[in-house]
N, C-alpha and C positions, 0 to 999 in steps of 0.2 A: 447273337445266336449264329452258330456256324451253319453253312449249307453243304457241308461235306464231312466225311469220316476218314480217319487215318489209322493204320495199323502198321507196326514195325515188326518184321520177321526177325528171327534169332540171329541171322547173318547181317542185319542192318538195313536190308532193302525195305523201303517204305511202300505201303499200299495206300493209294488215295482213291476215294470213291465219291462221286457226286451223282445224285439220283436224277433220272429223267424218265418220264412216262413214255418216251418215244420208243418205237420198235428198233431204232438204230442205235448201236453202241459206237462210241468213239473211245479208243484206248491208245495209250502211248507208253513208251519206256524211255526215260530220260536219264542220262548219266553224265557226270561232271568231268568230261574229257573233250577238249577241243583243240583247235589249231595253235593256241598260245602255249600248249603243253609240249609242243614238239621241240626236239633238240636241233641245234644248228645243222643245216645240211639235210634235214629230214622234213622239210616243209611239204605240206600236203599229206602227211602220214595219217592224220585223224580222218580226213575225208576219204583217203584210199581205203582205210579199214571199213568205213561206213559202206562203201561200194562192195567190198568183199564179203560183207555179212550176208549178201544175197546169193552167194556162191555155195560151194559144197560144205556140208557139215559131216559129222561122224556117221549120221544115219540118213541123210537126204542128199540127193543130187541137186544141181541148180534148178532143173525143171521142176522137181518135186517141191522145192522151196517156193518158186514163183507160182505154182499151181495150187499150193495149199490153201490159200485164201481166195485167189481169183476164181476157183471152181465154184465157190458159193457167192460170187458176185461182190466180194469185198475189195476194198481199196487199200493197198499196202505201200508205204513209202518211208523215206528217211532223209535227214539232212544233218549237216555239221555246221556249227558256228565257231566263233573264237573260243568259247568257253564250254560248250556242251554238245552232245550228240543225241539225236532223238529218232526213234523208230515209232511209227504210228500206223494205225489201221482203223478203218470204218467198216462196219459190217452189221448184219442182222443180229439181234440179241442172242439167238440160239447158237451162234457160232463163236461165241467169245472164247470157249476153251480151245478151239482151233488156233486162235490168235495167240493165246498165252503159251500154248505148246510150241508154236513156231518161234515166238519171241525168245523163249528160253533156249531153243535149239540153236538159232543163229547167233545169239549173243554170247553163249557160253560153250558152244561145241563146234564152231566154225573151224575148218581145217586149213584154209588159205592155200590151196594147191598151186604149184608153180605155173601150170598151164593156164589156170583161171587168172592168176596174177598178171601174166603176160597179156592176156586179152584185155583185162581191165586197164592196164597202162595205156593201151591204145585209145580206149574209150575216154579216159580222163585227159589225155593229150588233146583229143578232139574237143573236149569240154573247155579246156584252157584256150584253144584257138578260137572257139565260138565266142567266148567272153571278150577276147581281144578284138573281135569284129564288131562288138557293140560298145561304142565309146561311152555311152551313158552308164554302162555297167563297169567298164574298165577304169573309168576315172575315179570311181568310189574306192576301188582297191588301191590305186596309185596314191590317192589322197591319204588313205590310212597308212600307207608306207612312209610318206613324208611326216605324218603326224606322230608316228611311233617309230621313228628311224632307229634301226638297230635293235628293236625289241620284237619278240614273237607276235605281239598283237598286231604289228604292222604288216606281217606276212600275209600274202594271199592264201585264203583257205584252201584253194586248189593246189597250191605249191607251184613249182616251176617245172619246165620240161626236164631239166637236169635232175632236180630233186626227186621227182616221181620216177624217173628212170632208175634211180639208185635204191629204191625201197626194196627191202628183203623180208623174208619170213621172220628172221630174227628181230628185225626192227619192229614188226607187228607185235610179236610176243613180248618184247621188252616194254613197248608203249602200253600195252594192255595191262601188264603186271604193275607198272608204275602208276597208272592213272585210273584203273577201274575199281575204285574204292566202293565196296558194296554199301557203305554207310552214306554214300552220296549218289544213290540210285533210287529212282521213284518209278513205280508202275502205277499208272493212273487210269481210271475207268469212269466214263460218263454214260450211264445207261440205266436200264430197268432191272435191278437185281436186289437180292437180299445181301446185305453187307457181310454177314457171318458166312454165308455160302461162298461169297467172292473171296474172302480171306482164306477159307479152307482150300479153294481152288488155286489161289496164288501160292499158298504154302506148298501144295502138292508139286508145283513145277519149280518155283523159285527158292523154296525152303532149303533145298539140298545144295544150292550154289555155295561153293567155299567162300568163307568170309575173307575179305581183303580190306585191310585197314591202312593201306599205303597213304603217306602224307605228301601232299603236293608242295612244291617250293616255287610258287609263282612269284616272280620278281616284279615289283612295281616299276612302271616305266619312268625313265628320267625325264627331266624338263625338256620342253621342245622350244625351238627358236622360230619365231614368226618369219614368214617369207612369202614371196610370190614366185611361182614356178610355171614355166611354159614348155609344152612338148608339142612338136609339130607331127602331125599324122595325116595320112591320106584320107581325109574326111571332108564332108561338104560344109558342116556347121562348126562353130566354136562351141565347145562344151566347157563349162566352168563349175568349179566347186570351191566354196569358201567356208571355213569353219575352224573349229579348234576342239580341244579337250573339254570335257564337261563333267558333271557330277557323277559319282559312282551310284550303284543301285540302292545303297543303304543311306544315301545322303538325305538330310532333313528337307532339302529344297527340291528333291527329285520331282515331286508332283507339281511343284510350282514351275519347274522348267518344262515339264510335259505340257502344262497349260499354256505357257509362253510360246512354246514351239507350235502349238495348235493355232494360236492367235497369228503368229507370223507366217507360217507356210504349211500348216497341217492339212487335214482332210477337208474336202469341199472346195468350192470356188470363191468363197467369201473371205478367205484369209488375206492378210495385208499384202503379201508379195504378189499374189495372183491379181488382186484388184489394181495394184499400182503398175506392175510391169506388163502383165498380159492385157488386162481389160482397159486400162487407161492409155498405155503407150503402145500396145500391140507389138511388142518386140521379143516375146518368147512364148513358144507353144507350151512348153513344160517348165514350170518353176515350182520348187517345193523345198521344204526344210525337214530335217529329221534329227531326232535325238535318240541315241542308243546308249543305255547304261550297262556297264560291266561291273564286276565285283569291286574293282579298285580304281576305276576311272570311267570316263564316258566319252562319247563322240557327238558333237553337234555339227551339222553341216547344212549348207544351202546349195542346191544344184539348179542350174538352168542350161538350156541349149538354145542358141540363136544364130542368126547370120553373123559372119565375121565382122561386118561393119557396124553392127549394133551391140557387140559384146561389151565395149567400154561403157556405153551408156547404161546397159543393163546392170553392170557391176556397180556403177555409181549409185543407181537407184536402190540396189540391195543395201549398200552401206548407208544410204539415206534413211532407210527404214530401220536399220539397226541403231542408228544414232537417235532416232525419235524415241525408241524404247529405252535407250540409256539415259536420255535427257528429260523425258516427260513421263510423269506418273499417270497411269490409267485412271479415267474417271470412274465413279461408282457404277454408273449405268453400263459403261464399256466392260468393266470387270464382271458384272453380273451376267451380261449377255455372253461373254466368253465362257464363263463357267457353265451356264445352261447349255450352250452348244456342245461343249466338251463332254459333259455328263451324258447328254443324249447320245453322242457318238459312241461313248464307252458302253452304254446300255445296249445299243444296237449291235455292237461288236460281239456281245455275249451270244448273239444268235449264231455266230460261227463257233459251233460247239467244240470242234477239234482244236481251234486256236485257244479257246478258253481252257480246256483241260490241260493242254501243254503249258500254258502260262501258269496255271495253278501248280502243276508238277514242278516246274522250274522254281517257283517261289518257295515251295516246300523244301526243295533241295538246297536252295541258297540261304533261306532264313528260318527254316523249320516252322514256318507260319504262312497262312494264306489269308489275305484280306477278302472280305465279302464285298459285294458291289456297294453296299451301304458304307463300308469302311473307306472304300476308294472315294466315294462322293464326299464323305466327311473331310478327307485329306485335301481334296480339291477346293471344297467350299471354305476352308479356313485360310486359304492363300489370300494375302492382302495386296493392295496396290504398292505398298512399300516393299513387300517381298518381291514383286515382279520387277520393280526398279533395281533392287539389289541384285537379283538374278541376272538381269540384262547386263549390268555393269561387270559382273563377275565372269560372264560367259561370252559376251560380245565385244570384249576389249580388243581393239585392232592390234595391239602389241602382242597378243597371244594367238592370233589367227593366221592360218595358212590359206593361200589362194593357189589353186592349180587350174591351169588352162590347157585344154587340148585344142590346138589351132590348126586349121587347114594348111597343108604345105603350099 
């Protein structure tokens, strides 16, 4: 039994609704255009467009855009990833039409004026500089550049100072035309509404958007060579990230790898990496692992920061934990405890309603299907110890992994 409703407008835009008795509505508009869709030399264009959506439209000034929802106490924001862009808002139920009206205006009627583009260049250049001042952030971007060398997935979402400086109005219009396929757009609402009335409201604003059936030509990244890389920086600690490519989002073992990642270095203080490296040896304040799935590949990584003199030991301990998972099958009790922990965390994460509705919208966009919480539990609960062993050996193979170190000068 589904816990949501879906309607497709005549132009292909999908309307997703999940009921909540709360007086607060969370809504988002997700479309399938991200940094991996940029042409060479245009790195940062998708993110630049996201920023410019909050500037002038055909009928609103920048101040009118910013005030449209803030004047009723709503929260409005947006972000760009490698594969999609999302605009989202949280507001009182009675103001939903305001949000829909604004979304339609900024998404489909932005004018991208030259003066605002120049201002935003400066803002984004400051954002790039800010990331470079945070080694724990910058190392992730640099790691992905090594992992997908020569492929758009490896490019920094923000772009570079040179690429951002060269973005033009024509670049924006060409990117929008090539990537804003209306059949790969989802408007999603989590709130207290009648679904038929919501569809009518969405059709009023989004129904007249011209249909766009542009087809993407996303190239699959070529094979990567394992290696160890070191970069000296004016920093106090050594920062390290080790990992490799992983399963894409439709892979049969995706949920097994999500479970394995949670065992190794996921949420909470009781994961293996934290217990071994922080609690037992006391040599890293932050240590964590992460698995991100994309449509045709994935990224698995382990990050830690520590004193320069302790980095080698910390890295050895990381590889020791990975070897344990490659060599030893989990016991029945260990596996059950891991599943119970992960299922509980997933259930609690549903309390973050904005994150949930965005995740549902993205799933609908990518797979034309949304798993219920019970479906997700079922996929986790069928994972076996043999599966975990197989997944460990396929994803934690040293011959496929890259290590990147930021070391103090």
